[in-house]
C-alpha positions in Angstrom: -8.5 -15.7 -5.4 -9.7 -12.1 -5.5 -9.5 -9.8 -8.5 -7.6 -6.6 -8.3 -9.0 -3.8 -10.4 -7.2 -0.4 -10.7 -9.3 2.6 -11.7 -6.9 4.8 -13.6 -6.6 7.9 -15.7 -3.8 10.4 -15.3 -6.2 13.2 -16.4 -8.0 14.8 -13.4 -11.7 15.4 -13.2 -12.9 12.3 -15.1 -14.8 10.7 -12.3 -12.1 8.3 -11.3 -12.7 8.5 -7.5 -16.5 8.6 -7.9 -16.1 5.4 -10.0 -13.8 3.7 -7.5 -16.1 4.4 -4.6 -19.3 3.4 -6.3 -18.0 0.3 -8.0 -16.6 -0.8 -4.7 -19.8 0.0 -2.9 -22.0 -1.6 -5.6 -20.1 -4.8 -5.4 -20.2 -4.8 -1.6 -24.0 -4.3 -1.6 -24.2 -7.4 -3.8 -22.5 -9.4 -1.1 -19.1 -9.4 -2.6 -16.1 -9.2 -0.2 -14.5 -5.9 -1.2 -11.4 -3.9 -0.2 -11.1 -0.3 -1.5 -7.5 1.0 -1.6 -7.2 4.8 -1.7 -4.0 5.4 -3.5 -4.4 9.1 -4.1 -2.8 11.6 -1.6 -6.0 13.8 -1.9 -7.7 11.0 0.0 -11.1 11.7 -1.7 -12.1 8.1 -1.7 -11.4 7.9 2.0 -13.6 10.8 2.7 -16.2 9.6 0.1 -16.9 6.5 2.1 -17.2 8.4 5.4 -13.9 7.6 7.0 -12.9 10.3 9.4 -9.4 11.8 9.1 -9.2 12.0 12.8 -9.5 8.2 13.2 -6.8 7.3 10.7 -3.7 6.3 12.6 -2.1 4.2 9.8 -2.6 4.6 6.1 -1.6 3.2 2.7 1.6 5.3 3.1 2.6 3.2 6.1 1.6 0.1 4.3 3.9 0.5 1.3 6.8 2.4 3.0 6.6 0.9 6.5 6.5 -2.5 8.2 2.8 -2.6 8.5 0.6 -5.2 6.9 -2.8 -4.8 5.4 -4.6 -5.9 8.6 -2.6 -3.2 10.5 -4.0 -0.3 8.4 -7.4 -1.6 7.1 -10.6 0.0 8.3 -13.8 -2.1 8.4 -16.8 -0.1 7.3 -20.4 -0.8 8.0 -21.8 1.4 5.2 -20.9 0.5 2.5 -20.2 -3.0 4.0 -16.6 -3.3 2.9 -13.0 -2.7 4.0 -10.9 0.4 3.3 -7.2 1.1 3.2 -7.3 4.9 3.7 -4.9 7.5 2.3 -3.6 10.7 3.9 -1.6 13.7 2.6 1.6 11.8 3.6 1.2 9.8 0.4 2.1 13.0 -1.6 5.8 12.4 -0.9 5.8 8.7 -1.5 6.9 9.0 -5.2 10.2 10.7 -4.1 10.9 8.2 -1.4 10.2 5.2 -3.6 12.5 6.6 -6.3 15.4 6.0 -3.8 14.7 2.3 -3.8 17.1 0.4 -6.2 15.1 -2.8 -6.4 11.5 -3.7 -6.0 10.0 -0.2 -5.9 7.4 -1.0 -8.5 6.0 -4.0 -6.4 5.7 -2.4 -3.0 1.9 -2.4 -3.1 1.6 -5.7 -4.9 3.7 -7.5 -2.2 1.3 -6.3 0.5 -1.9 -6.9 -1.4 -0.9 -10.4 -2.4 -0.9 -11.4 1.2 -4.7 -10.7 1.5 -5.8 -11.3 -2.1 -7.5 -14.6 -1.2 -9.5 -12.9 1.5 -11.5 -10.7 -1.0 -13.6 -11.1 -4.1 -12.5 -7.7 -5.4 -9.8 -5.2 -4.5 -10.4 -1.8 -6.1 -7.5 0.7 -6.3 -8.3 4.4 -6.7 -5.2 5.6 -8.6 -3.7 9.1 -8.4 -4.1 11.4 -11.4 -0.5 11.0 -12.6 1.8 8.5 -14.2 4.5 8.3 -11.5 5.6 5.4 -9.3 2.4 5.3 -7.4 0.5 4.6 -10.5 3.1 2.0 -11.6 2.7 0.3 -8.2 -1.1 0.2 -8.7 -0.9 -1.2 -12.2 1.7 -3.8 -11.1 -0.6 -4.9 -8.3 -3.7 -5.0 -10.5 -5.1 -7.8 -12.7 -7.1 -5.4 -14.8 -7.7 -1.7 -15.3 -10.9 0.3 -15.7 -10.4 3.6 -17.5 -13.0 6.3 -16.9 -13.4 8.7 -19.9 -15.5 11.8 -19.5 -17.9 12.7 -22.3 -16.3 16.1 -22.9 -14.0 17.8 -25.4 -10.5 16.3 -25.5 -11.9 13.1 -23.9 -9.2 11.0 -25.6 -6.4 13.5 -24.8 -3.7 11.8 -22.8 -5.1 8.3 -23.1 -2.4 7.4 -25.6 0.1 8.0 -22.8 -1.9 6.0 -20.3 -2.2 3.1 -22.7 1.6 3.2 -23.3 2.1 3.1 -19.5 -0.2 0.1 -19.2 1.7 -1.7 -22.0 5.0 -0.8 -20.4 3.9 -2.2 -17.0 2.6 -5.2 -18.7 5.9 -5.9 -20.4 8.2 -5.1 -17.4 6.3 -5.9 -14.2 3.0 -7.5 -14.7 2.5 -9.6 -17.8 -1.1 -10.5 -16.8 -2.3 -6.9 -16.8 -5.3 -6.2 -19.1 -7.9 -3.6 -19.7 -11.1 -4.6 -17.9 -13.1 -1.9 -19.5 -13.6 1.7 -20.5 -16.3 3.6 -18.7 -18.0 6.7 -20.2 -18.6 9.3 -17.5 -20.3 12.7 -17.2 -22.6 12.0 -20.1 -25.1 14.8 -20.8 -28.0 13.5 -23.0 -29.0 17.1 -23.7 -25.8 17.9 -25.7 -24.6 16.7 -29.0 -21.0 16.8 -27.7 -21.6 14.0 -25.2 -23.2 11.9 -27.9 -20.4 12.6 -30.4 -17.7 11.7 -27.7 -19.5 8.5 -26.8 -19.5 7.5 -30.5 -15.8 8.4 -30.8 -14.8 6.4 -27.7 -16.9 3.4 -28.7 -15.4 3.5 -32.2 -11.8 3.8 -30.7 -12.1 1.1 -28.0 -14.9 -1.0 -29.5 -16.2 -3.9 -27.4 -14.2 -3.0 -24.2 -16.4 0.0 -23.6 -19.1 -0.7 -21.0 -22.7 -0.7 -22.3 -23.7 1.4 -19.3 -22.5 5.0 -19.0 -22.5 7.4 -16.1 -24.7 10.5 -16.5 -23.7 14.0 -15.3 -25.4 14.6 -12.0 -25.2 17.0 -9.1 -25.9 14.0 -6.9 -22.3 12.8 -7.4 -21.0 16.1 -6.0 -23.3 16.0 -3.1 -22.8 12.4 -1.9 -19.1 12.7 -0.9 -19.9 15.7 1.3 -22.1 13.3 3.4 -19.4 10.6 3.3 -21.7 8.3 1.3 -21.7 6.4 -1.9 -24.4 7.2 -4.5 -26.3 4.1 -3.3 -26.6 5.4 0.2 -27.2 9.0 -0.8 -29.9 8.5 -3.5 -30.5 4.9 -4.4 -33.2 6.0 -6.9 -31.1 8.4 -8.8 -30.0 7.8 -12.4 -26.4 7.8 -11.2 -27.1 4.9 -8.8 -28.9 3.0 -11.5 -25.9 3.6 -13.9 -23.3 2.3 -11.5 -25.4 -0.6 -10.6 -25.5 -1.5 -14.3 -21.7 -1.2 -14.6 -21.3 -3.4 -11.5 -23.6 -6.0 -13.1 -21.4 -6.0 -16.2 -18.3 -6.5 -14.1 -19.8 -9.5 -12.3 -21.2 -11.1 -15.4 -17.8 -10.8 -17.2 -16.0 -12.3 -14.1 -18.4 -15.2 -13.8 -18.1 -15.9 -17.5 -14.3 -15.9 -17.2 -14.5 -18.3 -14.2 -16.7 -20.6 -16.2 -14.3 -20.6 -19.1 -11.5 -21.5 -16.7 -9.4 -18.4 -17.6 -9.4 -14.7 -17.1 -11.5 -13.1 -19.7 -11.6 -9.3 -20.3 -14.6 -7.6 -21.6 
């Protein structure tokens, strides 16, 4: 059975979509069967893997609020070699529509993904920068959560609310939900601030922080404009090496958990 990982942080600009795209791509290039779910109405993950808006007839909006199944909306990509459930601007109104549901509105995404979970090794969900029903759906569908935290001032601001939401979803809708890991992003080795924030985050979250961290790099801004992951755009870059290291940590932790016969979180 595949593992569903939500990439979540309600704070914008923390590298959430960059992380979603490049973890999914990194896993795919290591011969894992991967499905990337763009669950953000900005559709940046969709564009970031080169999916043309003009070719999108059905999206994740149609999946959760229509009669479509995953196979009706999924796009098979050649590079990176993985599947994508794209997003469109239609998703922006989904929260309001879901609010009208009396029962089951938190499990709309889970119900659809459960049908194909056995077909994939990993399903990566790029969550929206908010804490509404879309995020609740993503967390309800997920086995674990990766939280990107930027190495900047106020890095921990808002995380208390996110952690409260994760605990709430765990209690009400998904009692298996755990934190997979905390990923430090936008690290600038030339500044004391980045080093101080890294120390603070590692002190706060302890062993669940990934050993690898993501450096600040203009390459991450350039790659999406080409519709490419960092591995396609510049495989030799420090950013590509960093995400490759994170992907290795994810795989090692997952293999260890399988060997132990239970899900083990970093």
